[in-house]
N, C-alpha and C positions, 0 to 999 in steps of 0.2 A: 177508642175503648183502650187502646194501648196505654195511652194517658192516663185514663181512670185507674187500670192496673198499677201503673207506675206511681200513682199518688194513693194509693188504699182504698180507692172510692170503690168499694165491693158491691153495696147496694145498685149504683148508677150503672156500674160495669154490668152486673147482672141483667138490669133493664134492656142496657144495650145488646148484649147477647141475645135475649129472648127477643127482641124486635129482628134483628139480625135473621134467627131461625125463621120465625114468621115471613118475613120478606123472601128468604131462600123456598121456603113451602109456596108461597104465592107465585113467585117467578121460575120455580124447578124448571118447566116446560122450555122455558127461552134457553136455559143452561145448557138442558141437554141437545137442543138444535146446535148450538155455538160450539159445545166444549165435548169431550169423551165422557165416556163413563167413567173412566178414572178421574176425571176431574171434576165432575158434579159430584160422583160418590165421595171422591176425597173432602171436596168441600163440607157437604153432609156431616160427613165424620168429623172432620174437625170443630166445626161448628157445637156438635154435641160434646166433645171433648172441652172445648173453650169451656161451654156451661158447666162442667164437672169441677175443671179447674179454678173456676170463679167461686163455685159452691164451697170449695176446700181450700179456698183463698191462698192458693199455689200460685205466685207471682211468675215465677220460671217457666211452668206449663203454660199458664193463660198469654204470657208473651212471645211463647213457641209458637199457639194455636194462632193466635192472631197474626204473625207473619204467615204463617201456613195460608191461612184463610186469605188473605191478600195476596197471596202466590195461584193460589187456585181464582180467584176472580181475574186476577190481570190477564193469566195464561191464556186464555180465550182470543184476547184482543191483541195480544202484543207477541206470536208465535212469527 
């Protein structure tokens, strides 16, 4: 997704963000088991912020949200 944002491929980035949101919704219960409330709620919040950043075509915010999403996904596994 970060590469799509860098290349300003907003339609593809939007689809990736939507797919990520659906994947999170489908597997939220697993993340709740592995992580803390802060982690899965933060992940949800940053996915939503990413979707807004992409809609607004805000490259810098989209990149920040992508980095935070990556952090929240990796954190339960690399503590």
